[in-house]
All heavy atoms as a GROMACS GRO file, in nm:
protein
  504
    1GLU      N    1  -0.480  -0.645  -0.597
    1GLU     CA    2  -0.461  -0.776  -0.651
    1GLU      C    3  -0.307  -0.807  -0.674
    1GLU      O    4  -0.255  -0.911  -0.640
    1GLU     CB    5  -0.543  -0.805  -0.782
    1GLU     CG    6  -0.534  -0.942  -0.831
    1GLU     CD    7  -0.628  -0.957  -0.948
    1GLU    OE1    8  -0.741  -0.920  -0.948
    1GLU    OE2    9  -0.581  -1.019  -1.048
    2TYR      N   10  -0.236  -0.704  -0.728
    2TYR     CA   11  -0.100  -0.726  -0.760
    2TYR      C   12  -0.013  -0.746  -0.630
    2TYR      O   13   0.072  -0.837  -0.615
    2TYR     CB   14  -0.044  -0.606  -0.837
    2TYR     CG   15   0.110  -0.620  -0.852
    2TYR    CD1   16   0.162  -0.695  -0.952
    2TYR    CD2   17   0.194  -0.554  -0.754
    2TYR    CE1   18   0.301  -0.712  -0.961
    2TYR    CE2   19   0.337  -0.562  -0.776
    2TYR     CZ   20   0.383  -0.640  -0.877
    2TYR     OH   21   0.524  -0.663  -0.878
    3PHE      N   22  -0.043  -0.667  -0.525
    3PHE     CA   23   0.023  -0.680  -0.401
    3PHE      C   24   0.001  -0.808  -0.334
    3PHE      O   25   0.092  -0.871  -0.272
    3PHE     CB   26  -0.014  -0.562  -0.309
    3PHE     CG   27   0.046  -0.430  -0.349
    3PHE    CD1   28  -0.028  -0.350  -0.433
    3PHE    CD2   29   0.175  -0.395  -0.320
    3PHE    CE1   30   0.029  -0.225  -0.475
    3PHE    CE2   31   0.229  -0.279  -0.355
    3PHE     CZ   32   0.148  -0.198  -0.433
    4GLY      N   33  -0.116  -0.865  -0.339
    4GLY     CA   34  -0.154  -0.989  -0.285
    4GLY      C   35  -0.086  -1.100  -0.348
    4GLY      O   36  -0.032  -1.193  -0.284
    5LYS      N   37  -0.062  -1.089  -0.475
    5LYS     CA   38   0.012  -1.199  -0.549
    5LYS      C   39   0.165  -1.192  -0.534
    5LYS      O   40   0.234  -1.293  -0.521
    5LYS     CB   41  -0.025  -1.193  -0.703
    5LYS     CG   42  -0.156  -1.235  -0.735
    5LYS     CD   43  -0.189  -1.220  -0.887
    5LYS     CE   44  -0.333  -1.261  -0.916
    5LYS     NZ   45  -0.366  -1.252  -1.061
    6SER      N   46   0.216  -1.071  -0.526
    6SER     CA   47   0.363  -1.050  -0.522
    6SER      C   48   0.421  -1.049  -0.386
    6SER      O   49   0.531  -1.081  -0.366
    6SER     CB   50   0.399  -0.933  -0.607
    6SER     OG   51   0.353  -0.813  -0.538
    7VAL      N   52   0.341  -1.002  -0.286
    7VAL     CA   53   0.389  -0.984  -0.147
    7VAL      C   54   0.330  -1.074  -0.050
    7VAL      O   55   0.384  -1.154   0.026
    7VAL     CB   56   0.374  -0.846  -0.104
    7VAL    CG1   57   0.422  -0.815   0.040
    7VAL    CG2   58   0.453  -0.745  -0.201
    8GLY      N   59   0.183  -1.071  -0.050
    8GLY     CA   60   0.117  -1.156   0.045
    8GLY      C   61  -0.028  -1.108   0.073
    8GLY      O   62  -0.062  -1.019  -0.004
    9SER      N   63  -0.093  -1.159   0.163
    9SER     CA   64  -0.233  -1.131   0.185
    9SER      C   65  -0.262  -0.996   0.217
    9SER      O   66  -0.207  -0.929   0.300
    9SER     CB   67  -0.296  -1.233   0.295
    9SER     OG   68  -0.424  -1.203   0.324
   10VAL      N   69  -0.355  -0.926   0.145
   10VAL     CA   70  -0.394  -0.787   0.153
   10VAL      C   71  -0.529  -0.786   0.232
   10VAL      O   72  -0.622  -0.847   0.200
   10VAL     CB   73  -0.410  -0.713   0.033
   10VAL    CG1   74  -0.459  -0.580   0.035
   10VAL    CG2   75  -0.267  -0.714  -0.043
   11LYS      N   76  -0.532  -0.699   0.341
   11LYS     CA   77  -0.661  -0.686   0.418
   11LYS      C   78  -0.740  -0.578   0.371
   11LYS      O   79  -0.866  -0.595   0.364
   11LYS     CB   80  -0.606  -0.659   0.562
   11LYS     CG   81  -0.721  -0.666   0.662
   11LYS     CD   82  -0.672  -0.645   0.810
   11LYS     CE   83  -0.780  -0.651   0.906
   11LYS     NZ   84  -0.723  -0.641   1.040
   12LYS      N   85  -0.689  -0.459   0.321
   12LYS     CA   86  -0.776  -0.351   0.280
   12LYS      C   87  -0.693  -0.264   0.184
   12LYS      O   88  -0.573  -0.248   0.200
   12LYS     CB   89  -0.813  -0.260   0.394
   12LYS     CG   90  -0.898  -0.150   0.366
   12LYS     CD   91  -0.932  -0.076   0.501
   12LYS     CE   92  -1.010   0.049   0.464
   12LYS     NZ   93  -1.046   0.128   0.584
   13VAL      N   94  -0.759  -0.207   0.091
   13VAL     CA   95  -0.692  -0.116  -0.011
   13VAL      C   96  -0.783   0.006  -0.026
   13VAL      O   97  -0.913  -0.010  -0.046
   13VAL     CB   98  -0.673  -0.181  -0.151
   13VAL    CG1   99  -0.617  -0.080  -0.254
   13VAL    CG2  100  -0.580  -0.299  -0.147
   14SER      N  101  -0.729   0.128  -0.023
   14SER     CA  102  -0.812   0.246  -0.056
   14SER      C  103  -0.728   0.328  -0.146
   14SER      O  104  -0.608   0.355  -0.137
   14SER     CB  105  -0.831   0.321   0.070
   14SER     OG  106  -0.716   0.368   0.134
   15LEU      N  107  -0.793   0.373  -0.257
   15LEU     CA  108  -0.739   0.450  -0.370
   15LEU      C  109  -0.789   0.594  -0.350
   15LEU      O  110  -0.890   0.618  -0.313
   15LEU     CB  111  -0.780   0.394  -0.515
   15LEU     CG  112  -0.750   0.248  -0.529
   15LEU    CD1  113  -0.800   0.200  -0.661
   15LEU    CD2  114  -0.595   0.226  -0.532
   16GLN      N  115  -0.696   0.684  -0.391
   16GLN     CA  116  -0.733   0.822  -0.383
   16GLN      C  117  -0.756   0.890  -0.529
   16GLN      O  118  -0.689   0.855  -0.615
   16GLN     CB  119  -0.623   0.904  -0.315
   16GLN     CG  120  -0.606   0.867  -0.164
   16GLN     CD  121  -0.502   0.952  -0.107
   16GLN    OE1  122  -0.467   1.063  -0.144
   16GLN    NE2  123  -0.433   0.898   0.001
   17TYR      N  124  -0.868   0.969  -0.529
   17TYR     CA  125  -0.909   1.025  -0.663
   17TYR      C  126  -0.922   1.168  -0.636
   17TYR      O  127  -0.948   1.221  -0.538
   17TYR     CB  128  -1.048   0.961  -0.711
   17TYR     CG  129  -1.041   0.814  -0.734
   17TYR    CD1  130  -1.069   0.715  -0.630
   17TYR    CD2  131  -0.995   0.766  -0.855
   17TYR    CE1  132  -1.067   0.586  -0.658
   17TYR    CE2  133  -0.991   0.632  -0.876
   17TYR     CZ  134  -1.023   0.538  -0.782
   17TYR     OH  135  -1.027   0.403  -0.802
   18ASN      N  136  -0.911   1.248  -0.751
   18ASN     CA  137  -0.930   1.384  -0.744
   18ASN      C  138  -1.076   1.430  -0.760
   18ASN      O  139  -1.160   1.334  -0.776
   18ASN     CB  140  -0.836   1.462  -0.852
   18ASN     CG  141  -0.874   1.426  -0.984
   18ASN    OD1  142  -0.983   1.381  -1.020
   18ASN    ND2  143  -0.787   1.463  -1.079
   19GLN      N  144  -1.112   1.552  -0.774
   19GLN     CA  145  -1.248   1.593  -0.783
   19GLN      C  146  -1.321   1.544  -0.907
   19GLN      O  147  -1.441   1.539  -0.908
   19GLN     CB  148  -1.260   1.751  -0.768
   19GLN     CG  149  -1.220   1.806  -0.628
   19GLN     CD  150  -1.061   1.825  -0.624
   19GLN    OE1  151  -0.987   1.792  -0.710
   19GLN    NE2  152  -1.014   1.875  -0.506
   20THR      N  153  -1.241   1.523  -1.015
   20THR     CA  154  -1.303   1.482  -1.137
   20THR      C  155  -1.311   1.322  -1.150
   20THR      O  156  -1.358   1.273  -1.245
   20THR     CB  157  -1.225   1.529  -1.258
   20THR    OG1  158  -1.093   1.477  -1.262
   20THR    CG2  159  -1.222   1.676  -1.263
   21GLY      N  160  -1.273   1.257  -1.045
   21GLY     CA  161  -1.273   1.110  -1.044
   21GLY      C  162  -1.152   1.039  -1.095
   21GLY      O  163  -1.149   0.919  -1.113
   22GLN      N  164  -1.054   1.122  -1.138
   22GLN     CA  165  -0.922   1.063  -1.183
   22GLN      C  166  -0.832   1.022  -1.070
   22GLN      O  167  -0.826   1.088  -0.976
   22GLN     CB  168  -0.854   1.161  -1.279
   22GLN     CG  169  -0.727   1.120  -1.350
   22GLN     CD  170  -0.661   1.216  -1.431
   22GLN    OE1  171  -0.686   1.335  -1.418
   22GLN    NE2  172  -0.584   1.172  -1.528
   23SER      N  173  -0.762   0.900  -1.092
   23SER     CA  174  -0.678   0.850  -0.991
   23SER      C  175  -0.561   0.948  -0.970
   23SER      O  176  -0.495   0.997  -1.065
   23SER     CB  177  -0.625   0.714  -1.034
   23SER     OG  178  -0.527   0.682  -0.948
   24ARG      N  179  -0.532   0.964  -0.837
   24ARG     CA  180  -0.417   1.055  -0.801
   24ARG      C  181  -0.295   0.966  -0.809
   24ARG      O  182  -0.173   1.020  -0.788
   24ARG     CB  183  -0.434   1.113  -0.673
   24ARG     CG  184  -0.555   1.217  -0.674
   24ARG     CD  185  -0.565   1.276  -0.533
   24ARG     NE  186  -0.443   1.348  -0.499
   24ARG     CZ  187  -0.401   1.358  -0.380
   24ARG    NH1  188  -0.466   1.310  -0.274
   24ARG    NH2  189  -0.277   1.422  -0.345
   25GLY      N  190  -0.301   0.839  -0.818
   25GLY     CA  191  -0.182   0.757  -0.821
   25GLY      C  192  -0.129   0.717  -0.684
   25GLY      O  193  -0.023   0.686  -0.659
   26ILE      N  194  -0.228   0.729  -0.581
   26ILE     CA  195  -0.190   0.711  -0.444
   26ILE      C  196  -0.282   0.603  -0.384
   26ILE      O  197  -0.406   0.604  -0.415
   26ILE     CB  198  -0.203   0.838  -0.363
   26ILE    CG1  199  -0.110   0.944  -0.426
   26ILE    CG2  200  -0.181   0.812  -0.210
   26ILE    CD1  201  -0.135   1.078  -0.349
   27ALA      N  202  -0.223   0.508  -0.315
   27ALA     CA  203  -0.307   0.403  -0.257
   27ALA      C  204  -0.252   0.369  -0.118
   27ALA      O  205  -0.135   0.375  -0.092
   27ALA     CB  206  -0.300   0.271  -0.338
   28ASP      N  207  -0.345   0.338  -0.025
   28ASP     CA  208  -0.306   0.286   0.109
   28ASP      C  209  -0.341   0.141   0.106
   28ASP      O  210  -0.458   0.102   0.073
   28ASP     CB  211  -0.385   0.363   0.214
   28ASP     CG  212  -0.348   0.516   0.225
   28ASP    OD1  213  -0.238   0.541   0.209
   28ASP    OD2  214  -0.436   0.588   0.231
   29ILE      N  215  -0.256   0.056   0.141
   29ILE     CA  216  -0.261  -0.078   0.135
   29ILE      C  217  -0.241  -0.141   0.280
   29ILE      O  218  -0.132  -0.114   0.333
   29ILE     CB  219  -0.174  -0.150   0.037
   29ILE    CG1  220  -0.198  -0.096  -0.109
   29ILE    CG2  221  -0.192  -0.304   0.036
   29ILE    CD1  222  -0.101  -0.119  -0.210
   30MET      N  223  -0.337  -0.211   0.332
   30MET     CA  224  -0.312  -0.269   0.463
   30MET      C  225  -0.304  -0.423   0.442
   30MET      O  226  -0.388  -0.479   0.385
   30MET     CB  227  -0.437  -0.249   0.550
   30MET     CG  228  -0.429  -0.300   0.691
   30MET     SD  229  -0.569  -0.272   0.803
   30MET     CE  230  -0.575  -0.090   0.809
   31PHE      N  231  -0.186  -0.464   0.491
   31PHE     CA  232  -0.158  -0.617   0.479
   31PHE      C  233  -0.212  -0.686   0.599
   31PHE      O  234  -0.227  -0.630   0.714
   31PHE     CB  235  -0.016  -0.630   0.454
   31PHE     CG  236   0.043  -0.593   0.329
   31PHE    CD1  237   0.083  -0.455   0.309
   31PHE    CD2  238   0.044  -0.671   0.206
   31PHE    CE1  239   0.138  -0.411   0.185
   31PHE    CE2  240   0.078  -0.628   0.084
   31PHE     CZ  241   0.136  -0.492   0.083
   32SER      N  242  -0.236  -0.813   0.586
   32SER     CA  243  -0.283  -0.897   0.699
   32SER      C  244  -0.181  -0.922   0.797
   32SER      O  245  -0.209  -0.946   0.922
   32SER     CB  246  -0.330  -1.032   0.642
   32SER     OG  247  -0.224  -1.108   0.576
   33LYS      N  248  -0.052  -0.912   0.773
   33LYS     CA  249   0.058  -0.927   0.867
   33LYS      C  250   0.152  -0.804   0.854
   33LYS      O  251   0.185  -0.769   0.745
   33LYS     CB  252   0.130  -1.062   0.844
   33LYS     CG  253   0.042  -1.180   0.859
   33LYS     CD  254   0.126  -1.304   0.838
   33LYS     CE  255   0.026  -1.429   0.851
   33LYS     NZ  256   0.099  -1.551   0.811
   34PRO      N  257   0.208  -0.748   0.963
   34PRO     CA  258   0.289  -0.640   0.960
   34PRO      C  259   0.427  -0.669   0.877
   34PRO      O  260   0.471  -0.584   0.815
   34PRO     CB  261   0.335  -0.617   1.107
   34PRO     CG  262   0.224  -0.668   1.180
   34PRO     CD  263   0.167  -0.787   1.101
   35GLY      N  264   0.480  -0.787   0.881
   35GLY     CA  265   0.599  -0.826   0.808
   35GLY      C  266   0.579  -0.816   0.654
   35GLY      O  267   0.669  -0.782   0.578
   36LEU      N  268   0.454  -0.820   0.609
   36LEU     CA  269   0.430  -0.818   0.469
   36LEU      C  270   0.452  -0.666   0.413
   36LEU      O  271   0.488  -0.644   0.304
   36LEU     CB  272   0.286  -0.872   0.430
   36LEU     CG  273   0.271  -1.026   0.458
   36LEU    CD1  274   0.128  -1.059   0.425
   36LEU    CD2  275   0.371  -1.100   0.371
   37ALA      N  276   0.402  -0.576   0.509
   37ALA     CA  277   0.414  -0.434   0.468
   37ALA      C  278   0.563  -0.409   0.458
   37ALA      O  279   0.605  -0.327   0.351
   37ALA     CB  280   0.358  -0.339   0.578
   38ALA      N  281   0.652  -0.450   0.541
   38ALA     CA  282   0.802  -0.418   0.531
   38ALA      C  283   0.858  -0.478   0.404
   38ALA      O  284   0.938  -0.429   0.338
   38ALA     CB  285   0.868  -0.473   0.654
   39LYS      N  286   0.805  -0.614   0.364
   39LYS     CA  287   0.856  -0.672   0.254
   39LYS      C  288   0.812  -0.602   0.134
   39LYS      O  289   0.880  -0.581   0.040
   39LYS     CB  290   0.790  -0.814   0.249
   39LYS     CG  291   0.826  -0.894   0.122
   39LYS     CD  292   0.765  -1.037   0.133
   39LYS     CE  293   0.806  -1.118   0.008
   39LYS     NZ  294   0.721  -1.244  -0.008
   40ALA      N  295   0.686  -0.552   0.124
   40ALA     CA  296   0.639  -0.470   0.011
   40ALA      C  297   0.731  -0.348  -0.006
   40ALA      O  298   0.761  -0.313  -0.117
   40ALA     CB  299   0.490  -0.428   0.024
   41ALA      N  300   0.750  -0.273   0.100
   41ALA     CA  301   0.825  -0.145   0.094
   41ALA      C  302   0.971  -0.174   0.040
   41ALA      O  303   1.017  -0.104  -0.047
   41ALA     CB  304   0.828  -0.078   0.230
   42LYS      N  305   1.028  -0.288   0.080
   42LYS     CA  306   1.163  -0.323   0.047
   42LYS      C  307   1.162  -0.364  -0.094
   42LYS      O  308   1.253  -0.324  -0.172
   42LYS     CB  309   1.219  -0.436   0.143
   42LYS     CG  310   1.363  -0.473   0.110
   42LYS     CD  311   1.412  -0.584   0.202
   42LYS     CE  312   1.550  -0.621   0.163
   42LYS     NZ  313   1.601  -0.731   0.245
   43GLU      N  314   1.077  -0.449  -0.147
   43GLU     CA  315   1.086  -0.511  -0.272
   43GLU      C  316   1.027  -0.422  -0.387
   43GLU      O  317   1.065  -0.434  -0.494
   43GLU     CB  318   1.021  -0.642  -0.272
   43GLU     CG  319   1.087  -0.756  -0.190
   43GLU     CD  320   1.017  -0.888  -0.187
   43GLU    OE1  321   0.916  -0.902  -0.258
   43GLU    OE2  322   1.060  -0.977  -0.114
   44LEU      N  323   0.924  -0.343  -0.356
   44LEU     CA  324   0.863  -0.273  -0.456
   44LEU      C  325   0.892  -0.127  -0.468
   44LEU      O  326   0.851  -0.058  -0.560
   44LEU     CB  327   0.707  -0.281  -0.436
   44LEU     CG  328   0.657  -0.427  -0.424
   44LEU    CD1  329   0.505  -0.433  -0.402
   44LEU    CD2  330   0.690  -0.497  -0.559
   45ASN      N  331   0.962  -0.055  -0.373
   45ASN     CA  332   1.007   0.080  -0.371
   45ASN      C  333   1.088   0.106  -0.496
   45ASN      O  334   1.185   0.032  -0.511
   45ASN     CB  335   1.073   0.117  -0.245
   45ASN     CG  336   1.079   0.265  -0.228
   45ASN    OD1  337   0.990   0.338  -0.262
   45ASN    ND2  338   1.191   0.313  -0.195
   46GLY      N  339   1.045   0.193  -0.575
   46GLY     CA  340   1.127   0.235  -0.702
   46GLY      C  341   1.078   0.157  -0.818
   46GLY      O  342   1.134   0.186  -0.934
   47MET      N  343   1.006   0.047  -0.810
   47MET     CA  344   0.958  -0.022  -0.928
   47MET      C  345   0.869   0.073  -1.020
   47MET      O  346   0.792   0.155  -0.967
   47MET     CB  347   0.865  -0.140  -0.872
   47MET     CG  348   0.822  -0.224  -0.987
   47MET     SD  349   0.726  -0.368  -0.926
   47MET     CE  350   0.563  -0.303  -0.950
   48LEU      N  351   0.886   0.057  -1.138
   48LEU     CA  352   0.811   0.146  -1.236
   48LEU      C  353   0.670   0.088  -1.255
   48LEU      O  354   0.640  -0.033  -1.282
   48LEU     CB  355   0.881   0.150  -1.374
   48LEU     CG  356   1.017   0.210  -1.375
   48LEU    CD1  357   1.071   0.208  -1.514
   48LEU    CD2  358   0.999   0.354  -1.327
   49VAL      N  359   0.576   0.179  -1.242
   49VAL     CA  360   0.434   0.154  -1.269
   49VAL      C  361   0.383   0.264  -1.361
   49VAL      O  362   0.394   0.391  -1.324
   49VAL     CB  363   0.354   0.155  -1.136
   49VAL    CG1  364   0.199   0.140  -1.161
   49VAL    CG2  365   0.404   0.060  -1.043
   50ASP      N  366   0.336   0.232  -1.481
   50ASP     CA  367   0.292   0.327  -1.578
   50ASP      C  368   0.403   0.441  -1.605
   50ASP      O  369   0.387   0.557  -1.609
   50ASP     CB  370   0.169   0.407  -1.530
   50ASP     CG  371   0.048   0.315  -1.526
   50ASP    OD1  372   0.040   0.218  -1.606
   50ASP    OD2  373  -0.045   0.343  -1.455
   51LYS      N  374   0.534   0.373  -1.613
   51LYS     CA  375   0.640   0.454  -1.639
   51LYS      C  376   0.689   0.556  -1.533
   51LYS      O  377   0.763   0.647  -1.560
   51LYS     CB  378   0.634   0.532  -1.775
   51LYS     CG  379   0.614   0.433  -1.894
   51LYS     CD  380   0.602   0.504  -2.026
   51LYS     CE  381   0.572   0.412  -2.137
   51LYS     NZ  382   0.556   0.481  -2.260
   52ARG      N  383   0.636   0.536  -1.414
   52ARG     CA  384   0.668   0.623  -1.297
   52ARG      C  385   0.717   0.526  -1.184
   52ARG      O  386   0.651   0.424  -1.159
   52ARG     CB  387   0.555   0.699  -1.257
   52ARG     CG  388   0.502   0.802  -1.367
   52ARG     CD  389   0.372   0.875  -1.335
   52ARG     NE  390   0.368   0.919  -1.195
   52ARG     CZ  391   0.253   0.956  -1.142
   52ARG    NH1  392   0.137   0.948  -1.211
   52ARG    NH2  393   0.247   0.998  -1.021
   53PRO      N  394   0.824   0.577  -1.112
   53PRO     CA  395   0.869   0.491  -1.013
   53PRO      C  396   0.768   0.489  -0.886
   53PRO      O  397   0.721   0.596  -0.839
   53PRO     CB  398   0.999   0.560  -0.958
   53PRO     CG  399   0.991   0.703  -1.012
   53PRO     CD  400   0.898   0.688  -1.137
   54MET      N  401   0.739   0.384  -0.831
   54MET     CA  402   0.648   0.369  -0.706
   54MET      C  403   0.725   0.403  -0.582
   54MET      O  404   0.851   0.367  -0.573
   54MET     CB  405   0.609   0.219  -0.698
   54MET     CG  406   0.511   0.198  -0.580
   54MET     SD  407   0.471   0.026  -0.563
   54MET     CE  408   0.448  -0.052  -0.722
   55LYS      N  409   0.661   0.475  -0.503
   55LYS     CA  410   0.722   0.501  -0.375
   55LYS      C  411   0.644   0.425  -0.272
   55LYS      O  412   0.532   0.438  -0.246
   55LYS     CB  413   0.711   0.652  -0.339
   55LYS     CG  414   0.764   0.690  -0.205
   55LYS     CD  415   0.753   0.831  -0.170
   55LYS     CE  416   0.803   0.865  -0.036
   55LYS     NZ  417   0.766   0.993   0.016
   56ALA      N  418   0.714   0.327  -0.212
   56ALA     CA  419   0.646   0.235  -0.112
   56ALA      C  420   0.718   0.268   0.025
   56ALA      O  421   0.842   0.265   0.042
   56ALA     CB  422   0.671   0.096  -0.158
   57SER      N  423   0.633   0.279   0.127
   57SER     CA  424   0.686   0.299   0.263
   57SER      C  425   0.584   0.246   0.355
   57SER      O  426   0.475   0.203   0.320
   57SER     CB  427   0.705   0.451   0.289
   57SER     OG  428   0.585   0.521   0.273
   58THR      N  429   0.623   0.224   0.475
   58THR     CA  430   0.545   0.162   0.586
   58THR      C  431   0.499   0.271   0.683
   58THR      O  432   0.577   0.363   0.711
   58THR     CB  433   0.609   0.050   0.654
   58THR    OG1  434   0.731   0.088   0.714
   58THR    CG2  435   0.633  -0.064   0.558
   59ILE      N  436   0.373   0.254   0.732
   59ILE     CA  437   0.330   0.339   0.834
   59ILE      C  438   0.270   0.252   0.939
   59ILE      O  439   0.192   0.168   0.911
   59ILE     CB  440   0.222   0.432   0.791
   59ILE    CG1  441   0.261   0.518   0.679
   59ILE    CG2  442   0.156   0.517   0.896
   59ILE    CD1  443   0.167   0.617   0.613
   60LEU      N  444   0.324   0.262   1.062
   60LEU     CA  445   0.276   0.186   1.169
   60LEU      C  446   0.157   0.252   1.252
   60LEU      O  447   0.182   0.380   1.279
   60LEU     CB  448   0.384   0.150   1.261
   60LEU     CG  449   0.502   0.068   1.202
   60LEU    CD1  450   0.609   0.039   1.298
   60LEU    CD2  451   0.446  -0.062   1.154
   61ARG      N  452   0.060   0.198   1.284
   61ARG     CA  453  -0.054   0.262   1.358
   61ARG      C  454  -0.067   0.185   1.493
   61ARG      O  455  -0.077   0.056   1.482
   61ARG     CB  456  -0.176   0.257   1.275
   61ARG     CG  457  -0.177   0.344   1.162
   61ARG     CD  458  -0.304   0.344   1.089
   61ARG     NE  459  -0.300   0.425   0.970
   61ARG     CZ  460  -0.387   0.422   0.876
   61ARG    NH1  461  -0.494   0.356   0.883
   61ARG    NH2  462  -0.368   0.496   0.767
   62ALA      N  463  -0.068   0.260   1.597
   62ALA     CA  464  -0.090   0.190   1.725
   62ALA      C  465  -0.244   0.170   1.750
   62ALA      O  466  -0.323   0.261   1.701
   62ALA     CB  467  -0.042   0.283   1.835
   63LEU      N  468  -0.284   0.056   1.797
   63LEU     CA  469  -0.423   0.033   1.833
   63LEU      C  470  -0.444   0.089   1.979
   63LEU      O  471  -0.373   0.061   2.072
   63LEU     CB  472  -0.456  -0.113   1.825
   63LEU     CG  473  -0.440  -0.188   1.687
   63LEU    CD1  474  -0.456  -0.329   1.709
   63LEU    CD2  475  -0.525  -0.119   1.594
   64LEU      N  476  -0.549   0.172   1.978
   64LEU     CA  477  -0.573   0.242   2.115
   64LEU      C  478  -0.678   0.149   2.184
   64LEU      O  479  -0.783   0.116   2.124
   64LEU     CB  480  -0.628   0.379   2.096
   64LEU     CG  481  -0.535   0.472   2.020
   64LEU    CD1  482  -0.597   0.606   1.995
   64LEU    CD2  483  -0.407   0.494   2.107
   65ASP      N  484  -0.665   0.136   2.315
   65ASP     CA  485  -0.755   0.062   2.399
   65ASP      C  486  -0.875   0.163   2.422
   65ASP      O  487  -0.855   0.270   2.479
   65ASP     CB  488  -0.699   0.010   2.518
   65ASP     CG  489  -0.788  -0.069   2.612
   65ASP    OD1  490  -0.902  -0.096   2.559
   65ASP    OD2  491  -0.750  -0.109   2.719
   66SER      N  492  -1.003   0.124   2.398
   66SER     CA  493  -1.103   0.218   2.416
   66SER      C  494  -1.160   0.213   2.558
   66SER      O  495  -1.270   0.281   2.590
   66SER     CB  496  -1.222   0.190   2.315
   66SER     OG  497  -1.273   0.061   2.336
   67THR      N  498  -1.107   0.139   2.646
   67THR     CA  499  -1.156   0.128   2.788
   67THR      C  500  -1.097   0.235   2.881
   67THR      O  501  -1.000   0.290   2.854
   67THR     CB  502  -1.135  -0.010   2.846
   67THR    OG1  503  -0.994  -0.036   2.846
   67THR    CG2  504  -1.207  -0.115   2.768
   0.00000   0.00000   0.00000
């Protein structure tokens, strides 16, 4: 929700949890447009979340043709 409001439209979010169900503090966020991911990495990297700096980076995935 925060990323959608501060950066732009979010397509998918997945959070990572440990074996006991506690958050690991890691999330993968897929934005609706590639430029939004770059904007998020630039604007939010280093921002404090729960007194810890956020590490924001972009990962580009190539779409493979299945034919």
